[in-house]
PATORKE-407987 format. One line per 3 residues: number of its first residue (from 1); their letters; for each residue x negated, y negated, z of N, C-alpha, C. Coordinates in Angstrom, 3 decimals. Layout:
<sites>
NUM	A	X/Y/Z/X/Y/Z/X/Y/Z | ...
</sites>
This chain:
<sites>
1	MLV	-100.695/-119.772/77.967/-99.550/-119.939/78.847/-98.309/-119.380/78.175 | -97.582/-118.555/78.892/-96.330/-118.016/78.393/-95.216/-118.995/78.713 | -94.296/-119.107/77.811/-93.103/-119.910/78.045/-91.948/-118.931/78.027
4	FLL	-91.061/-119.018/78.988/-89.977/-118.065/79.042/-88.700/-118.746/79.471 | -87.604/-118.117/79.099/-86.275/-118.605/79.425/-85.573/-117.525/80.212 | -85.020/-117.885/81.352/-84.265/-116.937/82.168/-82.783/-117.242/82.068
7	LIN	-82.011/-116.218/81.822/-80.561/-116.323/81.846/-80.080/-115.279/82.842 | -79.368/-115.690/83.861/-78.936/-114.746/84.889/-77.462/-114.422/84.663 | -77.197/-113.121/84.575/-75.842/-112.633/84.361/-75.465/-111.763/85.545
10	FPG	-74.202/-111.756/85.905/-73.725/-110.929/86.990/-72.853/-109.822/86.412 | -73.386/-108.603/86.343/-72.588/-107.496/85.815/-71.530/-107.065/86.829 | -70.299/-107.403/86.593/-69.231/-107.076/87.526/-69.346/-107.911/88.789
13	SGF	-68.678/-107.499/89.812/-68.736/-108.251/91.059/-69.591/-107.559/92.114 | -70.121/-106.377/91.824/-70.905/-105.647/92.818/-72.352/-106.096/92.854 | -72.718/-106.794/93.911/-74.088/-107.271/94.058/-75.042/-106.142/94.421
16	SQG	-74.540/-105.034/94.946/-75.413/-103.948/95.369/-76.122/-103.284/94.193 | -75.612/-103.453/93.004/-76.225/-102.853/91.826/-77.285/-103.763/91.224 | -77.505/-104.903/91.771/-78.509/-105.821/91.265/-77.933/-106.820/90.286
19	RSI	-78.828/-107.638/89.773/-78.446/-108.679/88.823/-79.207/-108.458/87.532 | -78.536/-108.665/86.453/-79.149/-108.524/85.145/-79.697/-109.878/84.709 | -80.990/-109.920/84.429/-81.634/-111.151/83.975/-82.114/-110.930/82.552
22	SGI	-81.769/-111.858/81.680/-82.216/-111.755/80.292/-82.817/-113.078/79.868 | -83.601/-113.041/78.830/-84.220/-114.262/78.347/-85.077/-114.010/77.130 | -85.821/-115.019/76.742/-86.706/-114.964/75.590/-88.080/-115.449/76.025
25	VTD	-89.122/-114.719/75.645/-90.488/-115.124/75.946/-91.075/-115.706/74.663 | -91.613/-116.926/74.768/-92.211/-117.583/73.606/-93.590/-118.118/73.954 | -94.353/-118.444/72.911/-95.646/-119.083/73.138/-95.461/-120.593/73.198
28	ESG	-96.572/-121.322/73.259/-96.516/-122.782/73.402/-95.808/-123.473/72.237 | -95.854/-122.855/71.069/-95.227/-123.471/69.893/-93.785/-123.023/69.688 | -93.274/-122.210/70.609/-91.884/-121.775/70.510/-91.685/-120.488/69.731
31	EPL	-92.777/-119.847/69.300/-92.664/-118.588/68.571/-92.428/-117.449/69.561 | -91.507/-116.534/69.237/-91.237/-115.423/70.145/-92.447/-114.506/70.277 | -92.613/-113.938/71.472/-93.709/-113.012/71.737/-93.154/-111.606/71.960
34	PGV	-93.360/-110.697/71.011/-92.945/-109.306/71.206/-93.969/-108.568/72.058 | -93.520/-107.589/72.808/-94.428/-106.749/73.571/-94.939/-107.328/74.872 | -94.284/-108.360/75.393/-94.660/-108.903/76.698/-94.148/-107.956/77.778
37	NIF	-95.013/-107.614/78.724/-94.615/-106.767/79.849/-93.978/-107.635/80.924 | -92.787/-107.246/81.344/-92.066/-107.954/82.398/-91.738/-106.909/83.464 | -92.210/-107.133/84.693/-91.898/-106.173/85.739/-91.626/-106.880/87.046
40	IKG	-90.981/-106.139/87.948/-90.678/-106.652/89.279/-91.884/-106.353/90.149 | -92.485/-107.397/90.700/-93.692/-107.261/91.509/-93.475/-106.278/92.651 | -94.456/-105.401/92.846/-94.394/-104.427/93.920/-93.595/-103.180/93.600
43	TTS	-93.123/-103.062/92.352/-92.343/-101.885/91.944/-92.911/-101.341/90.635 | -92.333/-100.257/90.192/-92.666/-99.721/88.873/-91.568/-100.051/87.866 | -90.594/-100.859/88.277/-89.487/-101.244/87.399/-89.920/-102.364/86.471
46	GTV	-89.665/-102.165/85.188/-90.037/-103.198/84.246/-89.448/-102.959/82.877 | -89.804/-103.848/81.969/-89.340/-103.770/80.595/-90.365/-104.453/79.704 | -90.109/-104.440/78.409/-90.985/-105.073/77.423/-90.109/-105.901/76.495
49	SDV	-90.582/-107.095/76.129/-89.810/-107.932/75.204/-89.784/-107.288/73.813 | -88.668/-107.466/73.127/-88.518/-106.874/71.792/-89.201/-107.735/70.731 | -89.017/-107.389/69.478/-89.683/-108.067/68.371/-89.341/-109.557/68.296
52	NGN	-88.203/-109.950/68.858/-87.784/-111.353/68.874/-88.068/-112.037/70.209 | -88.818/-111.382/71.095/-89.151/-111.951/72.397/-88.072/-111.792/73.444 | -86.967/-111.127/73.108/-85.851/-110.943/74.047/-86.154/-109.845/75.060
55	YII	-85.643/-110.030/76.267/-85.770/-109.004/77.295/-84.549/-109.034/78.189 | -84.344/-107.928/78.892/-83.311/-107.840/79.920/-83.851/-106.920/81.000 | -83.675/-107.320/82.253/-84.160/-106.534/83.387/-83.175/-106.702/84.530
58	TVP	-82.973/-105.649/85.298/-82.092/-105.701/86.460/-82.948/-105.829/87.712 | -82.681/-106.867/88.497/-83.411/-107.101/89.739/-82.497/-106.759/90.915 | -83.085/-106.278/92.006/-82.259/-105.857/93.139/-81.624/-107.000/93.928
61	DND	-82.292/-108.178/93.970/-81.769/-109.291/94.763/-82.453/-110.596/94.355 | -82.085/-111.679/95.017/-82.636/-112.996/94.691/-84.101/-113.148/95.063 | -84.641/-112.262/95.888/-86.034/-112.362/96.303/-86.994/-111.657/95.352
64	AEL	-86.496/-111.151/94.251/-87.348/-110.452/93.294/-88.361/-111.420/92.683 | -89.572/-110.924/92.477/-90.616/-111.707/91.816/-90.910/-111.039/90.484 | -90.684/-111.766/89.391/-90.952/-111.227/88.066/-92.359/-111.603/87.636
67	VFS	-93.047/-110.650/87.016/-94.389/-110.873/86.512/-94.360/-110.653/85.006 | -94.888/-111.638/84.255/-94.959/-111.573/82.798/-96.421/-111.449/82.412 | -96.770/-110.424/81.641/-98.158/-110.282/81.203/-98.199/-109.932/79.723
70	YLG	-99.232/-110.458/79.058/-99.379/-110.277/77.618/-100.861/-110.398/77.285 | -101.357/-109.526/76.470/-102.766/-109.519/76.115/-103.187/-110.869/75.531 | -104.226/-111.458/76.085/-104.723/-112.744/75.600/-104.129/-113.955/76.294
73	YLE	-103.209/-113.736/77.226/-102.563/-114.822/77.962/-102.757/-114.600/79.456 | -102.716/-115.669/80.220/-102.750/-115.548/81.673/-101.433/-114.971/82.166 | -101.510/-114.157/83.202/-100.312/-113.594/83.803/-99.523/-114.700/84.490
76	EQI	-98.202/-114.655/84.355/-97.334/-115.639/84.993/-96.378/-114.923/85.933 | -96.076/-115.541/87.057/-95.119/-114.981/88.006/-94.013/-115.988/88.268 | -92.817/-115.464/88.411/-91.674/-116.270/88.836/-91.281/-115.756/90.200
79	FHV	-91.348/-116.629/91.189/-91.044/-116.229/92.555/-89.585/-116.486/92.884 | -89.005/-115.540/93.562/-87.646/-115.667/94.101/-86.672/-116.122/93.036 | -86.207/-115.175/92.263/-85.194/-115.437/91.246/-83.970/-116.002/91.942
82	QV	-83.580/-117.201/91.582/-82.463/-117.887/92.225/-81.281/-117.976/91.272 | -80.086/-117.997/91.819/-78.887/-118.180/91.023/-78.348/-119.570/91.213
</sites>
């Protein structure tokens, strides 16, 4: 099971450019997971967590579904990113 933290930031006041979401992906013991694939479901937009488990991704709207996948772990989805 992946454990993740979402932090939602609003870059400027223009919602048309999307929302920047950042966070840290960790395992059950709280250790950061580098190389986790994070993408917006139904798109080719995505990112990968860095060596400290940090990531940042821009989503188009609140209905975005984020998918987290990592070798050896079950895939996790977050439905409808809410502010």
